[in-house]
C-alpha positions in Angstrom: 0.0 0.0 0.0 1.4 3.4 -1.0 1.0 6.1 1.6 2.3 9.7 2.1 4.3 10.1 5.3 5.5 13.3 6.8 8.2 13.1 9.4 10.4 15.9 10.7 9.4 18.3 7.9 10.3 15.7 5.2 7.6 14.3 3.0 7.9 10.7 1.9 5.5 10.1 -1.0 4.3 6.8 -2.3 6.4 4.6 -0.1 5.6 1.0 0.6 5.4 -0.1 4.2 8.8 -1.8 3.8 10.4 1.4 2.5 8.8 3.4 5.3 10.0 0.9 7.9 13.5 1.2 6.5 13.3 5.0 6.6 12.2 4.9 10.2 15.0 2.5 11.1 17.5 4.8 9.4 16.2 7.9 11.3 16.4 6.0 14.6 20.1 5.0 13.8 20.9 8.6 12.9 19.5 9.9 16.1 21.4 7.3 18.1 24.6 8.1 16.4 24.1 11.8 16.8 23.3 11.4 20.5 26.6 9.6 20.9 28.9 11.8 18.7 27.5 15.3 18.9 28.2 16.1 22.6 31.9 15.3 22.5 32.4 17.2 19.2 30.6 20.2 20.5 32.4 19.9 23.8 35.7 20.3 22.0 34.3 23.2 19.9 33.1 24.8 23.2 36.4 24.5 25.0 38.6 25.5 22.1 36.4 28.3 21.1 36.1 29.8 24.5 39.8 29.4 25.2 40.9 30.8 21.8 38.7 33.8 21.9 39.5 34.6 25.6 43.2 34.3 24.8 42.9 36.7 21.9 40.9 39.2 23.8 43.3 39.1 26.8 46.4 39.4 24.6 45.2 42.4 22.7 43.8 44.2 25.8 46.8 43.4 28.0 49.4 44.8 25.6 48.9 48.5 25.0 50.9 48.6 21.8 48.5 46.1 20.2 45.5 48.3 20.6 45.2 49.5 17.1 41.9 50.2 15.2 42.0 46.9 13.4 42.8 44.9 16.6 39.9 46.6 18.4 37.7 45.4 15.6 39.1 41.9 16.0 38.5 42.0 19.8 34.9 43.0 19.1 34.5 40.0 16.7 36.1 37.7 19.2 33.8 38.9 22.0 30.8 38.3 19.8 32.0 34.9 18.9 32.8 34.1 22.6 29.2 35.1 23.6 27.7 33.1 20.7 29.7 30.0 21.7 28.9 30.5 25.4 25.1 30.9 24.8 24.3 28.7 21.8 26.5 25.6 21.9 25.0 24.1 25.0 21.5 24.5 23.5 22.6 22.9 20.2 23.9 19.9 22.2 20.6 19.7 23.9 18.7 19.8 20.7 20.7 16.9 19.3 20.7 14.8 22.5 17.2 15.2 23.9 13.7 14.7 22.5 12.2 17.9 23.7 12.9 21.5 24.8 13.1 22.1 28.5 13.5 25.8 28.7 10.2 27.3 27.5 9.1 29.0 24.3 10.9 32.4 24.9 14.3 30.7 25.4 13.7 28.6 22.3 13.0 31.7 20.2 16.1 33.5 21.5 18.3 30.5 21.0 17.1 29.9 17.5 17.6 33.5 16.6 21.3 33.2 17.4 22.0 30.4 14.9 
């Protein structure tokens, strides 16, 4: 029997039941793999990103001779990147590892607007 299925904003048209079951099994495997691999990867991104941006900001602000106009712009970009990593990376990990959103609708909208 051919049926139209809609899962996670993807439309699967005219799939047999066997094809549908194979698709569902693939989606479940993908979610299992992403739940295992995403947290360590984003953990590394989190640590390296915060450490690198903090080091750059400290280095330029600590040395008076490095405070040029272009370096001030770089510090501004590094501060924005630091805040983006600090605020959004933990939420991205939660999106990949949990089934729902725990922090309410307002926090969801703010977090999504930062991507």
